[in-house]
Residue frames as qw, qx, qy, qz and C-alpha x, y, z in Angstrom:
[[0.695, 0.564, 0.192, -0.402, 0.64, 9.10, 22.75],
 [0.528, -0.185, 0.709, 0.430, 1.82, 7.06, 19.79],
 [0.525, 0.558, -0.228, -0.601, 1.67, 7.41, 16.03],
 [0.713, 0.048, 0.693, 0.088, 0.97, 4.17, 14.18],
 [0.284, 0.531, -0.487, -0.633, 2.01, 3.94, 10.52],
 [0.736, 0.204, 0.636, -0.112, 0.04, 1.44, 8.44],
 [0.148, 0.459, -0.600, -0.639, 1.16, 0.55, 4.90],
 [0.740, 0.305, 0.529, -0.281, -1.31, -1.18, 2.58],
 [0.154, 0.485, -0.647, -0.568, -0.34, -2.80, -0.73],
 [0.867, 0.207, -0.186, -0.414, -1.73, -5.28, -3.22],
 [0.796, -0.292, 0.527, 0.059, -0.66, -8.88, -2.65],
 [0.077, -0.411, 0.755, 0.505, 1.78, -10.38, -5.12],
 [0.156, 0.201, 0.925, 0.284, -0.09, -11.71, -8.11],
 [0.153, 0.770, 0.586, -0.199, -2.92, -9.17, -7.87],
 [0.385, 0.591, 0.286, 0.649, -3.25, -6.29, -10.30],
 [0.285, -0.562, -0.248, 0.736, -2.12, -2.91, -8.97],
 [0.366, 0.774, 0.453, 0.248, -4.14, -0.52, -11.15],
 [0.108, -0.985, 0.049, 0.128, -2.61, 2.66, -9.72],
 [0.533, -0.518, 0.523, 0.418, 0.91, 1.28, -10.11],
 [0.579, 0.310, 0.630, 0.413, 0.20, 0.20, -13.69],
 [0.220, 0.926, 0.292, 0.088, -1.13, 3.67, -14.49],
 [0.255, -0.889, 0.282, 0.256, 2.01, 5.37, -13.16],
 [0.623, -0.198, 0.627, 0.423, 4.14, 2.85, -15.04],
 [0.495, 0.621, 0.515, 0.322, 2.36, 3.78, -18.32],
 [0.014, 0.998, 0.061, -0.026, 2.85, 7.47, -17.54],
 [0.497, -0.634, 0.449, 0.388, 6.57, 6.86, -17.02],
 [0.596, 0.172, 0.634, 0.462, 6.76, 5.26, -20.47],
 [0.282, 0.862, 0.385, 0.172, 4.85, 8.24, -21.91],
 [0.226, -0.929, 0.171, 0.238, 7.59, 10.49, -20.52],
 [0.616, 0.682, -0.393, 0.018, 10.04, 8.58, -22.71],
 [0.322, -0.571, 0.731, -0.190, 11.69, 6.57, -19.96],
 [0.576, 0.241, -0.722, -0.298, 12.40, 3.12, -21.35],
 [0.893, -0.302, -0.176, -0.284, 11.09, -0.12, -19.92],
 [0.786, 0.142, -0.447, 0.402, 14.64, -1.23, -19.10],
 [0.139, 0.408, -0.396, 0.810, 15.08, 1.62, -16.63],
 [0.495, -0.176, 0.431, -0.734, 11.86, 1.02, -14.68],
 [0.158, 0.018, -0.977, -0.140, 10.86, -2.62, -14.26],
 [0.324, -0.548, -0.764, -0.104, 7.74, -2.24, -12.11],
 [0.139, -0.340, 0.226, -0.902, 5.74, 0.33, -10.19],
 [0.428, -0.446, -0.785, 0.048, 3.76, -0.71, -7.12],
 [0.207, -0.627, 0.036, -0.750, 1.71, 1.58, -4.94],
 [0.419, -0.247, -0.744, 0.459, 1.48, 1.63, -1.16],
 [0.295, -0.758, -0.245, -0.527, -1.23, 3.44, 0.76],
 [0.378, 0.069, -0.602, 0.700, -0.18, 4.95, 4.08],
 [0.455, -0.747, -0.339, -0.345, -2.38, 5.65, 7.09],
 [0.257, 0.256, -0.569, 0.738, -1.19, 7.43, 10.21],
 [0.569, -0.640, -0.450, -0.253, -3.19, 6.88, 13.38],
 [0.163, 0.409, -0.503, 0.744, -2.32, 8.94, 16.42],
 [0.666, -0.507, -0.018, -0.547, -3.49, 7.96, 19.88],
 [0.359, -0.463, 0.747, -0.316, -3.22, 5.41, 22.63],
 [0.911, 0.160, -0.139, -0.353, -4.43, 2.47, 20.52],
 [0.652, -0.410, 0.634, 0.067, -2.84, -0.90, 21.28],
 [0.017, 0.314, -0.826, -0.468, -1.27, -3.19, 18.71],
 [0.218, 0.325, 0.918, -0.058, -4.40, -5.35, 18.99],
 [0.288, 0.731, 0.334, -0.520, -6.56, -2.30, 18.22],
 [0.161, 0.631, -0.458, -0.605, -4.47, -1.46, 15.15],
 [0.098, -0.060, 0.954, 0.277, -4.70, -5.04, 13.85],
 [0.271, 0.539, 0.754, -0.260, -8.48, -4.87, 14.28],
 [0.258, 0.757, 0.002, -0.600, -8.64, -1.61, 12.33],
 [0.072, 0.465, -0.719, -0.512, -6.49, -3.07, 9.55],
 [0.135, 0.079, 0.981, 0.113, -8.30, -6.39, 9.32],
 [0.178, 0.592, 0.760, -0.201, -11.81, -4.89, 9.41],
 [0.174, 0.877, 0.227, -0.385, -11.56, -1.41, 7.89],
 [0.056, -0.765, 0.391, 0.508, -8.39, -0.63, 6.00],
 [0.005, -0.359, 0.826, 0.435, -7.73, -3.60, 3.72],
 [0.874, 0.159, -0.161, -0.431, -9.45, -6.07, 1.47],
 [0.593, -0.484, 0.643, -0.022, -8.02, -9.28, 2.97],
 [0.876, 0.324, 0.353, 0.059, -8.37, -11.15, -0.32],
 [0.647, 0.669, 0.067, 0.360, -6.22, -8.79, -2.40],
 [0.099, 0.842, -0.268, 0.458, -4.23, -6.66, 0.05],
 [0.737, -0.203, -0.445, 0.467, -1.57, -6.99, 2.73],
 [0.142, -0.927, 0.048, -0.344, -0.55, -4.54, 5.41],
 [0.648, -0.033, -0.458, 0.608, 2.30, -3.81, 7.75],
 [0.242, -0.907, -0.114, -0.324, 2.38, -1.41, 10.65],
 [0.618, 0.017, -0.418, 0.665, 4.86, 0.09, 13.05]]
């Protein structure tokens, strides 16, 4: 049995609302903009089973991401 790790993130050039929110919170803590340039979020899914790479791609392409605004990687 295998565990697949899928990471989902916003494509470059698309707004990452969760990342922007954390970035604002960092500034509210008094940490200056020079110390933290950018915050980007990554969603992680773990799928355990005997799924093939083809199966995982199908799950990602059809269920996990918005193909217009998001990218994914898996291992």
